[in-house]
N, CA and C of each residue as an Amber inpcrd file, in Angstrom:
protein
   225
 110.2620000  57.0600000  37.0630000 109.6950000  56.2830000  36.2010000
 108.7530000  55.0810000  36.9510000 109.1630000  54.4330000  38.4300000
 108.1790000  53.7950000  39.1120000 107.3160000  54.5850000  39.3910000
 107.1160000  55.5880000  39.6920000 105.8270000  56.5590000  40.3740000
 104.9230000  56.9630000  39.3210000 105.2260000  57.0400000  37.8200000
 104.8880000  57.5000000  36.9140000 104.0460000  56.0180000  36.6080000
 104.2550000  55.4030000  36.5590000 103.7460000  53.7460000  36.6540000
 102.8370000  53.5770000  37.3330000 103.0030000  53.5750000  38.2100000
 102.1870000  53.7710000  39.6020000 101.0410000  54.3130000  39.1940000
 101.0930000  55.6800000  39.2480000 100.1560000  56.5180000  39.0050000
  98.9860000  56.1630000  37.7050000  99.8430000  55.5120000  36.5220000
  98.8930000  55.1830000  35.6560000  98.2620000  54.3280000  35.8720000
  98.5150000  52.9760000  36.3400000  98.4010000  51.7820000  36.6590000
  96.7620000  51.9970000  37.6800000  97.1590000  53.1110000  38.8430000
  95.9370000  53.3210000  39.7490000  94.9430000  54.2630000  39.1220000
  95.1770000  55.2660000  37.8820000  94.4480000  55.8660000  37.1750000
  93.4600000  55.1190000  36.3700000  94.3190000  54.0740000  35.6490000
  93.4140000  53.0090000  34.8730000  92.0580000  52.1220000  35.5870000
  92.7610000  51.5170000  36.9530000  91.9290000  51.0650000  37.8740000
  90.8090000  51.4660000  38.3160000  91.2840000  52.8350000  38.8020000
  90.1130000  53.6640000  39.5170000  89.0090000  53.9680000  38.2690000
  89.2020000  54.1630000  36.9650000  88.7240000  54.5360000  36.0710000
  87.6800000  53.3840000  35.5050000  88.0230000  52.0380000  35.3430000
  87.8630000  50.8060000  34.9930000  86.2200000  50.8280000  36.0000000
  86.8010000  50.8470000  37.4920000  85.6440000  50.4380000  38.3510000
  84.4570000  51.1100000  38.5180000  84.2620000  52.7810000  38.1750000
  83.0920000  53.2910000  38.0260000  82.5790000  52.7420000  36.7020000
  83.2560000  52.5700000  35.4570000  82.5840000  52.2570000  33.9660000
  81.7530000  50.9460000  34.4460000  82.5000000  49.7940000  35.2400000
  81.8580000  48.3210000  35.6670000  80.5490000  48.6430000  36.4810000
  80.7630000  49.5110000  37.2800000  79.4170000  49.5440000  38.2110000
  78.3690000  50.0810000  37.6950000  78.8300000  51.5300000  36.5970000
  78.0540000  52.0470000  35.6750000  77.1710000  51.1790000  34.6550000
  77.7720000  50.0540000  33.8920000  77.4530000  48.9880000  33.1420000
  76.4800000  48.2430000  33.8340000  76.9480000  47.7530000  35.2670000
  76.3540000  47.0980000  36.0190000  74.6580000  47.5170000  36.4290000
  74.8360000  48.9890000  36.5570000  73.4760000  49.4890000  36.9290000
  72.7160000  50.1660000  35.6000000  73.3040000  49.6880000  34.4830000
  72.7560000  50.4610000  33.2220000  71.8780000  48.7330000  32.8820000
  72.5040000  47.8660000  32.9590000  72.2650000  46.5680000  33.0230000
  70.8070000  46.3550000  34.1960000  70.9830000  46.6150000  35.4130000
  69.9780000  46.5440000  36.2170000  68.6540000  47.2110000  35.7960000
  69.0600000  48.5380000  35.1340000  67.8530000  49.4500000  34.9290000
  67.0310000  48.9530000  33.8080000  67.8290000  48.2660000  32.7190000
  67.3260000  47.6700000  31.3660000  66.2760000  46.3660000  32.0650000
  66.8730000  45.6280000  32.9530000  66.2810000  44.3480000  33.2550000
  64.8870000  44.6270000  33.7370000  64.8670000  45.6590000  34.6680000
  63.3800000  46.2490000  35.6490000  62.9260000  46.6770000  34.2080000
  63.3310000  47.4550000  33.2420000  62.1380000  48.2590000  32.2650000
  61.7040000  46.8880000  31.2550000  62.6610000  45.9430000  31.0700000
  61.9440000  44.8840000  30.0900000  60.7890000  44.1350000  30.9190000
  61.1260000  43.6910000  32.5330000  60.1040000  43.3430000  33.2430000
  59.1240000  43.9510000  33.1280000  59.0730000  45.2540000  33.2280000
  57.6650000  46.0760000  33.5880000  57.1680000  46.0690000  32.1970000
  57.7200000  46.1470000  30.9530000  56.8050000  45.9830000  29.6910000
  56.3930000  44.6890000  29.7910000  57.0950000  43.5710000  30.0910000
  56.4130000  41.9340000  30.0190000  55.0520000  42.4060000  31.1510000
  55.1160000  42.7030000  32.0730000  53.9350000  43.0930000  33.0110000
  52.7590000  43.7580000  32.2570000  53.5870000  45.0520000  31.9080000
  52.5910000  45.7430000  31.2090000  51.8700000  44.9070000  29.8960000
  52.2460000  44.1990000  29.4170000  51.6670000  43.3260000  27.8880000
  51.0610000  42.5560000  28.9850000  51.2160000  41.4960000  30.0920000
  50.7240000  40.7010000  30.3890000  49.2130000  41.6150000  30.7850000
  49.0650000  42.6220000  31.4690000  48.0100000  43.2310000  31.9640000
  47.0990000  43.5930000  30.6250000  47.6880000  43.8950000  30.0320000
  46.9710000  44.0880000  28.1880000  46.2210000  43.0810000  27.7910000
  46.9900000  41.8730000  27.7770000  46.5510000  40.7760000  27.2000000
  44.9020000  40.3190000  28.3130000  44.9170000  40.7650000  29.5580000
  44.3200000  40.3950000  30.6830000  42.8510000  41.3490000  30.4200000
  43.2670000  42.5420000  30.0950000  42.1390000  43.4890000  30.1090000
  41.3270000  43.1440000  28.4950000  42.1550000  42.5500000  27.6320000
  41.4920000  42.6160000  25.9790000  40.8290000  41.4110000  26.6010000
  41.2560000  40.1300000  27.2160000  40.1290000  39.1670000  27.4160000
  39.2140000  39.2870000  28.2430000  39.1260000  40.2260000  29.2970000
  38.0650000  40.7130000  30.2930000  37.4700000  41.6400000  29.1150000
  37.5710000  42.1920000  28.2650000  36.6770000  43.1330000  27.3710000
  36.1340000  42.0540000  26.6450000  36.1860000  41.0890000  25.9440000
  35.6510000  40.0830000  25.2660000  34.5350000  39.5510000  25.7660000
  34.8630000  38.8290000  27.2190000  34.0500000  38.6260000  27.9720000
  32.8460000  39.4420000  28.7290000  33.1490000  40.6230000  28.4140000
  32.1060000  41.5130000  29.0590000  31.3980000  42.3280000  27.9250000
  31.8620000  42.0970000  26.6560000  30.9240000  42.1520000  25.5700000
  30.1140000  41.2580000  25.1620000  30.4890000  40.1250000  25.1850000
  29.7580000  38.7400000  25.3150000  28.5920000  39.0470000  26.2850000
  28.5940000  39.1720000  27.2160000  27.9590000  39.4880000  28.1670000
  26.4390000  40.1670000  28.1990000  27.0700000  41.6250000  27.2520000
  25.9450000  42.6730000  27.1460000  25.1870000  42.1740000  25.5320000
  25.8110000  41.7380000  25.0650000  25.1510000  40.9890000  23.9700000
  24.0260000  40.3470000  24.4550000  24.6520000  39.3210000  25.4790000
  23.5260000  38.2800000  25.9820000  22.3200000  39.0440000  26.4570000
  22.5560000  40.0640000  27.3060000  21.8210000  40.8510000  28.2690000
  20.9360000  41.4560000  27.3890000  21.1540000  42.1150000  26.0960000
  20.4430000  42.5900000  24.8770000  19.7340000  41.6000000  24.7590000
  19.7890000  40.8880000  24.0220000  18.9300000  39.7350000  23.4090000
  17.9140000  39.4920000  24.6710000  18.0940000  39.0700000  25.8370000
  17.0660000  39.2480000  26.5930000  16.1870000  39.7690000  26.9940000
  16.6820000  41.2470000  26.9690000  16.0760000  42.5940000  26.9800000
  14.9380000  42.5520000  25.7750000  15.7290000  42.3900000  24.5560000
  14.8030000  42.5480000  23.7400000  13.6340000  41.3700000  23.4220000
  13.7540000  39.7780000  24.1630000  12.7810000  38.6670000  24.1450000
  11.5380000  39.2460000  25.0810000  12.3170000  39.9590000  26.0240000
  11.2390000  40.6010000  27.1960000  10.7290000  41.7760000  26.6470000
  11.0430000  42.6570000  25.4440000  10.1660000  43.3450000  25.0840000
   9.3510000  42.8540000  24.0840000   9.4240000  41.5220000  23.4980000
   8.5320000  41.4850000  22.2430000   7.1700000  40.7840000  23.2620000
   8.1260000  40.0260000  24.7980000   6.6220000  39.4900000  25.4350000
   5.7910000  40.5920000  25.9930000   6.2740000  41.6370000  26.4280000
   5.3290000  42.4860000  26.6190000   4.3850000  43.1670000  25.8130000
   5.1800000  43.0740000  24.5930000   4.0100000  43.7850000  23.0010000
   2.8330000  42.7670000  23.2840000   3.3230000  41.4770000  23.1770000
   2.0650000  40.5780000  23.1360000   1.2950000  40.7260000  23.9940000
   1.7940000  41.1220000  25.0790000   0.4830000  41.0700000  26.4670000
  -0.2890000  42.4450000  26.2050000
């Protein structure tokens, strides 16, 4: 009877240890995944801001080019 109880206790303890380890691993993976998602979102915001800036610069250059063309037409 004591042997059976001992085996039962050992098996339950040995089963719970991998489960905890697995849960910890999954939590670590999920944390890394969430961190990567946040970094990706930050990069996306940076690229969108840069896109707006570059579009404004392109518009400025186009207007300057049109101004030069008008000056050349007058000459």
